[in-house]
One Martini backbone bead per residue (centre of mass of N, CA, C, O) as a GRO file, in nm:
protein
  297
    1MET     BB    1  -0.793   1.804  -2.139
    2LYS     BB    2  -0.847   1.575  -1.920
    3SER     BB    3  -1.071   1.410  -1.763
    4LEU     BB    4  -1.139   1.260  -1.472
    5GLU     BB    5  -1.275   1.011  -1.590
    6ASN     BB    6  -1.034   0.934  -1.778
    7ILE     BB    7  -0.819   0.905  -1.564
    8ILE     BB    8  -0.955   0.677  -1.401
    9LYS     BB    9  -0.974   0.467  -1.637
   10ASN     BB   10  -0.630   0.485  -1.641
   11ALA     BB   11  -0.581   0.391  -1.367
   12VAL     BB   12  -0.357   0.291  -1.084
   13ASP     BB   13  -0.439   0.098  -0.800
   14LEU     BB   14  -0.205  -0.012  -0.534
   15HIS     BB   15  -0.450   0.000  -0.283
   16VAL     BB   16  -0.645  -0.289  -0.220
   17HIS     BB   17  -0.877  -0.452  -0.029
   18ILE     BB   18  -0.926  -0.808   0.030
   19GLY     BB   19  -1.092  -1.098   0.033
   20PRO     BB   20  -1.037  -1.301   0.265
   21GLU     BB   21  -1.076  -1.171   0.609
   22ILE     BB   22  -1.087  -1.070   0.925
   23ILE     BB   23  -1.144  -0.824   0.787
   24PRO     BB   24  -1.400  -0.691   0.652
   25ARG     BB   25  -1.495  -0.706   0.305
   26LYS     BB   26  -1.632  -0.601   0.005
   27PHE     BB   27  -1.428  -0.794  -0.165
   28LEU     BB   28  -1.362  -1.016  -0.381
   29LEU     BB   29  -1.181  -1.047  -0.652
   30GLN     BB   30  -1.403  -1.107  -0.865
   31GLU     BB   31  -1.591  -0.879  -0.768
   32LEU     BB   32  -1.396  -0.648  -0.830
   33ILE     BB   33  -1.360  -0.696  -1.132
   34THR     BB   34  -1.660  -0.667  -1.203
   35ALA     BB   35  -1.707  -0.376  -1.075
   36GLU     BB   36  -1.441  -0.247  -1.261
   37GLN     BB   37  -1.535  -0.265  -1.537
   38GLY     BB   38  -1.443   0.021  -1.720
   39CYS     BB   39  -1.322   0.212  -1.459
   40ILE     BB   40  -1.027   0.074  -1.454
   41ALA     BB   41  -0.710  -0.047  -1.526
   42GLY     BB   42  -0.577  -0.098  -1.222
   43ILE     BB   43  -0.505  -0.338  -0.941
   44GLY     BB   44  -0.386  -0.350  -0.613
   45VAL     BB   45  -0.380  -0.630  -0.401
   46LYS     BB   46  -0.467  -0.669  -0.047
   47ASN     BB   47  -0.346  -0.864   0.247
   48HIS     BB   48  -0.271  -0.915   0.585
   49PHE     BB   49  -0.282  -1.266   0.577
   50PHE     BB   50  -0.255  -1.314   0.254
   51PRO     BB   51  -0.182  -1.420  -0.054
   52THR     BB   52  -0.325  -1.294  -0.351
   53ILE     BB   53  -0.254  -1.510  -0.568
   54ALA     BB   54  -0.447  -1.731  -0.430
   55MET     BB   55  -0.713  -1.552  -0.545
   56SER     BB   56  -0.714  -1.627  -0.822
   57PRO     BB   57  -0.979  -1.694  -1.056
   58THR     BB   58  -0.748  -1.749  -1.282
   59ARG     BB   59  -0.508  -1.837  -1.520
   60ASN     BB   60  -0.601  -1.588  -1.659
   61LYS     BB   61  -0.441  -1.268  -1.655
   62ASN     BB   62  -0.648  -1.110  -1.863
   63THR     BB   63  -0.775  -0.881  -1.699
   64ALA     BB   64  -1.057  -0.638  -1.649
   65PRO     BB   65  -0.881  -0.531  -1.466
   66PHE     BB   66  -0.574  -0.542  -1.380
   67ILE     BB   67  -0.352  -0.735  -1.164
   68VAL     BB   68  -0.181  -0.673  -0.854
   69TYR     BB   69   0.010  -0.847  -0.650
   70SER     BB   70   0.062  -0.967  -0.295
   71VAL     BB   71   0.256  -0.920   0.008
   72THR     BB   72   0.239  -0.937   0.375
   73LEU     BB   73   0.482  -0.926   0.648
   74ASN     BB   74   0.327  -1.087   0.851
   75ARG     BB   75   0.284  -1.343   1.071
   76SER     BB   76   0.087  -1.516   0.883
   77LEU     BB   77   0.348  -1.515   0.660
   78GLY     BB   78   0.624  -1.528   0.847
   79GLY     BB   79   0.713  -1.256   0.793
   80PHE     BB   80   1.042  -1.265   0.685
   81ASN     BB   81   0.943  -1.425   0.390
   82SER     BB   82   1.099  -1.516   0.101
   83GLU     BB   83   0.926  -1.758  -0.009
   84ILE     BB   84   0.653  -1.607  -0.059
   85ILE     BB   85   0.770  -1.419  -0.267
   86ARG     BB   86   0.877  -1.618  -0.476
   87ALA     BB   87   0.613  -1.776  -0.525
   88SER     BB   88   0.441  -1.532  -0.617
   89ALA     BB   89   0.621  -1.415  -0.845
   90GLN     BB   90   0.615  -1.679  -1.031
   91LEU     BB   91   0.284  -1.642  -1.079
   92SER     BB   92   0.336  -1.361  -1.201
   93ASP     BB   93   0.309  -1.115  -1.474
   94LYS     BB   94   0.379  -0.912  -1.246
   95PRO     BB   95   0.483  -0.717  -1.026
   96ILE     BB   96   0.504  -0.742  -0.696
   97ILE     BB   97   0.398  -0.658  -0.376
   98VAL     BB   98   0.601  -0.575  -0.081
   99TRP     BB   99   0.490  -0.563   0.231
  100PHE     BB  100   0.560  -0.455   0.507
  101PRO     BB  101   0.465  -0.447   0.801
  102THR     BB  102   0.156  -0.361   0.970
  103LEU     BB  103   0.011  -0.506   1.233
  104CYS     BB  104   0.329  -0.581   1.365
  105THR     BB  105   0.420  -0.308   1.458
  106GLN     BB  106   0.515  -0.088   1.692
  107SER     BB  107   0.386   0.171   1.568
  108PHE     BB  108   0.100   0.036   1.551
  109LEU     BB  109   0.053  -0.092   1.850
  110SER     BB  110   0.098   0.161   1.983
  111GLY     BB  111  -0.173   0.281   2.164
  112GLN     BB  112  -0.331   0.005   2.137
  113ARG     BB  113  -0.573  -0.226   2.228
  114LYS     BB  114  -0.598  -0.362   1.952
  115GLU     BB  115  -0.491  -0.516   1.658
  116ILE     BB  116  -0.753  -0.366   1.543
  117PRO     BB  117  -0.903  -0.103   1.441
  118LEU     BB  118  -1.234  -0.019   1.474
  119GLU     BB  119  -1.254   0.182   1.222
  120TRP     BB  120  -1.217  -0.067   1.012
  121ILE     BB  121  -1.498  -0.168   1.135
  122ASP     BB  122  -1.799  -0.254   1.103
  123PRO     BB  123  -2.024  -0.244   1.357
  124THR     BB  124  -2.189  -0.506   1.260
  125PHE     BB  125  -1.904  -0.695   1.298
  126ARG     BB  126  -1.754  -0.673   1.577
  127SER     BB  127  -1.892  -0.909   1.753
  128SER     BB  128  -1.769  -1.147   1.543
  129ILE     BB  129  -1.476  -1.056   1.637
  130VAL     BB  130  -1.164  -1.180   1.741
  131LEU     BB  131  -0.959  -0.978   1.943
  132ARG     BB  132  -0.654  -0.899   2.025
  133ASP     BB  133  -0.432  -0.779   2.217
  134ALA     BB  134  -0.172  -0.578   2.147
  135ASN     BB  135   0.022  -0.681   2.394
  136ALA     BB  136   0.018  -0.995   2.269
  137ILE     BB  137   0.207  -0.884   2.042
  138GLN     BB  138   0.492  -0.941   1.865
  139PRO     BB  139   0.688  -0.737   1.727
  140LEU     BB  140   0.820  -0.634   1.429
  141THR     BB  141   1.166  -0.609   1.323
  142ILE     BB  142   1.443  -0.508   1.112
  143VAL     BB  143   1.627  -0.521   1.365
  144THR     BB  144   1.880  -0.560   1.567
  145GLY     BB  145   2.056  -0.506   1.857
  146LYS     BB  146   2.272  -0.345   1.656
  147ASN     BB  147   2.104  -0.179   1.439
  148GLU     BB  148   2.064  -0.397   1.219
  149LEU     BB  149   1.984  -0.571   0.969
  150SER     BB  150   1.844  -0.852   0.935
  151PRO     BB  151   1.896  -1.138   0.762
  152GLU     BB  152   1.596  -1.166   0.670
  153VAL     BB  153   1.575  -0.884   0.540
  154VAL     BB  154   1.803  -0.914   0.340
  155ASP     BB  155   1.671  -1.156   0.193
  156VAL     BB  156   1.421  -1.003   0.105
  157LEU     BB  157   1.569  -0.793  -0.070
  158LYS     BB  158   1.696  -0.995  -0.264
  159THR     BB  159   1.421  -1.110  -0.362
  160ILE     BB  160   1.309  -0.851  -0.474
  161LYS     BB  161   1.532  -0.806  -0.682
  162ASP     BB  162   1.526  -1.092  -0.831
  163ASN     BB  163   1.184  -1.039  -0.882
  164ASN     BB  164   1.088  -0.744  -0.944
  165CYS     BB  165   0.982  -0.596  -0.702
  166ILE     BB  166   0.779  -0.411  -0.480
  167LEU     BB  167   0.850  -0.182  -0.230
  168ALA     BB  168   0.671  -0.159   0.080
  169THR     BB  169   0.667  -0.007   0.411
  170GLY     BB  170   0.414   0.017   0.557
  171HIS     BB  171   0.424   0.038   0.935
  172LEU     BB  172   0.674   0.167   0.973
  173SER     BB  173   0.895   0.359   1.094
  174PRO     BB  174   1.084   0.617   0.999
  175ASN     BB  175   1.357   0.488   1.083
  176GLU     BB  176   1.311   0.219   0.937
  177ILE     BB  177   1.262   0.329   0.657
  178LYS     BB  178   1.537   0.466   0.617
  179LYS     BB  179   1.708   0.211   0.653
  180LEU     BB  180   1.575   0.033   0.436
  181VAL     BB  181   1.599   0.216   0.181
  182LYS     BB  182   1.900   0.262   0.187
  183TYR     BB  183   1.979  -0.035   0.159
  184ALA     BB  184   1.814  -0.110  -0.095
  185SER     BB  185   1.954   0.102  -0.277
  186GLU     BB  186   2.273   0.064  -0.214
  187GLN     BB  187   2.292  -0.268  -0.209
  188PHE     BB  188   2.053  -0.345  -0.453
  189GLY     BB  189   1.913  -0.130  -0.648
  190ILE     BB  190   1.635  -0.047  -0.557
  191THR     BB  191   1.357   0.136  -0.739
  192LYS     BB  192   1.086  -0.001  -0.624
  193ILE     BB  193   0.937   0.241  -0.410
  194ILE     BB  194   0.703   0.263  -0.133
  195ILE     BB  195   0.571   0.509   0.071
  196THR     BB  196   0.348   0.439   0.302
  197HIS     BB  197   0.143   0.656   0.406
  198PRO     BB  198   0.317   0.900   0.582
  199ILE     BB  199   0.059   1.063   0.705
  200TYR     BB  200   0.004   0.867   0.896
  201GLN     BB  201  -0.007   0.887   1.239
  202LYS     BB  202   0.178   0.612   1.280
  203ILE     BB  203   0.412   0.764   1.111
  204ASN     BB  204   0.479   1.064   1.043
  205MET     BB  205   0.652   1.186   0.804
  206SER     BB  206   0.862   1.401   0.712
  207ILE     BB  207   0.950   1.600   0.454
  208THR     BB  208   1.250   1.561   0.475
  209ASP     BB  209   1.235   1.246   0.465
  210GLN     BB  210   1.082   1.220   0.202
  211LYS     BB  211   1.306   1.351   0.029
  212LYS     BB  212   1.519   1.136   0.093
  213MET     BB  213   1.361   0.901  -0.037
  214VAL     BB  214   1.344   1.020  -0.321
  215ALA     BB  215   1.658   1.033  -0.364
  216LEU     BB  216   1.648   0.697  -0.357
  217GLY     BB  217   1.365   0.641  -0.551
  218ALA     BB  218   1.109   0.702  -0.417
  219VAL     BB  219   0.760   0.696  -0.349
  220ILE     BB  220   0.473   0.876  -0.256
  221GLU     BB  221   0.188   0.793  -0.070
  222HIS     BB  222  -0.162   0.874  -0.128
  223CYS     BB  223  -0.477   0.840   0.051
  224PHE     BB  224  -0.816   0.838   0.082
  225SER     BB  225  -0.834   0.715   0.376
  226MET     BB  226  -0.709   0.960   0.524
  227VAL     BB  227  -0.979   1.117   0.489
  228SER     BB  228  -1.229   0.905   0.534
  229ILE     BB  229  -1.101   0.772   0.814
  230ASP     BB  230  -0.857   0.968   0.948
  231ASN     BB  231  -0.916   1.284   0.912
  232ILE     BB  232  -0.734   1.415   0.703
  233PRO     BB  233  -0.667   1.689   0.556
  234VAL     BB  234  -0.654   1.758   0.223
  235GLN     BB  235  -0.471   2.008   0.242
  236ARG     BB  236  -0.226   1.851   0.355
  237ILE     BB  237  -0.182   1.667   0.114
  238ALA     BB  238  -0.146   1.887  -0.101
  239GLN     BB  239   0.100   2.014   0.034
  240GLN     BB  240   0.286   1.765   0.018
  241ILE     BB  241   0.285   1.738  -0.287
  242LYS     BB  242   0.413   2.017  -0.341
  243GLN     BB  243   0.678   1.966  -0.175
  244VAL     BB  244   0.764   1.689  -0.331
  245GLY     BB  245   0.606   1.620  -0.585
  246ALA     BB  246   0.424   1.459  -0.823
  247ARG     BB  247   0.665   1.294  -0.953
  248ASN     BB  248   0.689   1.151  -0.635
  249CYS     BB  249   0.384   1.041  -0.663
  250ILE     BB  250   0.098   0.857  -0.540
  251LEU     BB  251  -0.237   0.737  -0.587
  252SER     BB  252  -0.466   0.594  -0.352
  253SER     BB  253  -0.728   0.440  -0.176
  254ASP     BB  254  -0.745   0.213   0.059
  255VAL     BB  255  -0.973   0.020   0.010
  256GLY     BB  256  -1.240  -0.242   0.119
  257GLN     BB  257  -1.427  -0.166   0.301
  258THR     BB  258  -1.762  -0.208   0.357
  259PHE     BB  259  -1.805   0.135   0.374
  260THR     BB  260  -1.678   0.177   0.095
  261PRO     BB  261  -1.597   0.259  -0.195
  262LYS     BB  262  -1.490   0.197  -0.478
  263PRO     BB  263  -1.197   0.274  -0.618
  264SER     BB  264  -1.291   0.465  -0.851
  265GLU     BB  265  -1.468   0.643  -0.666
  266ALA     BB  266  -1.249   0.726  -0.464
  267LEU     BB  267  -1.055   0.860  -0.671
  268PHE     BB  268  -1.250   1.070  -0.777
  269GLU     BB  269  -1.293   1.216  -0.509
  270PHE     BB  270  -0.995   1.273  -0.453
  271ALA     BB  271  -0.940   1.439  -0.709
  272GLN     BB  272  -1.142   1.662  -0.652
  273LEU     BB  273  -1.022   1.756  -0.382
  274LEU     BB  274  -0.738   1.824  -0.493
  275GLU     BB  275  -0.826   2.026  -0.711
  276HIS     BB  276  -0.959   2.222  -0.496
  277ASN     BB  277  -0.634   2.225  -0.369
  278GLY     BB  278  -0.422   2.280  -0.636
  279ILE     BB  279  -0.434   2.027  -0.814
  280SER     BB  280  -0.364   1.931  -1.113
  281ARG     BB  281  -0.445   1.744  -1.382
  282ASN     BB  282  -0.152   1.663  -1.451
  283GLU     BB  283  -0.081   1.563  -1.166
  284LEU     BB  284  -0.296   1.345  -1.149
  285GLN     BB  285  -0.198   1.181  -1.391
  286GLU     BB  286   0.081   1.118  -1.277
  287MET     BB  287  -0.025   0.974  -1.000
  288LEU     BB  288  -0.241   0.764  -1.151
  289ILE     BB  289  -0.055   0.666  -1.408
  290THR     BB  290   0.253   0.704  -1.455
  291ASN     BB  291   0.384   0.607  -1.183
  292PRO     BB  292   0.247   0.326  -1.140
  293SER     BB  293   0.326   0.214  -1.422
  294ARG     BB  294   0.632   0.214  -1.369
  295LEU     BB  295   0.634   0.007  -1.129
  296ILE     BB  296   0.498  -0.238  -1.323
  297SER     BB  297   0.732  -0.274  -1.557
   0.00000   0.00000   0.00000
């Protein structure tokens, strides 16, 4: 049986935040690559405000660890902007991740005072960041007044399909996620779909709905940050993995905050916690290596 150390060395973490960003981050891309050499196989890099392909440190794509680039369809990238997807995908040698809106969704902004939760920001940096009030931001929604997907969202889905991208649901509400994934699967045959940390309290997708998404071809993502930042009991995450099945899940770190460990360290700690709560070594290998590797093929 593989050791946890060996599993992490071969793992692919598809959810790591990098700077430069309004939210202070632990690493720029080249710093992350340097810090993780020999520690992890691949990293998917995310930025809430900018396309990460533009942060590539070199024209040579053969970095170790290898990098999976992404765009996040927040307002700073033009919202449901199919052109930024196409431009990024054409520059990447691997499928890019297209995250649907995160900071700009109604489900994320509701009940929140500022546009970015303060727990995401190291206290030493908070006074230097100008944050808008949450109610000053017009939320992005995937539907029209007739409760149908907007033409812009349909165009985004077509662009995802045409460019072999990975669809990640971001911080949409469960109802939006169900509508989006059903349409993406049935109308476009999109099979590379990540349900972004549905255990997050601002999403809180039921197990029944998670299973419906899996039946449409999606995988369920569970993140170390849900334990380390959002204080969700790891026992609850392990329970959800058992209910949905490890074959239908991936594990990510969702780190990159200035106060968090680097991705390989976060995943190692996450794997230890899950193993102590009944998740087997084989299941960890499936969620950390097999399933994310399939998504980027």
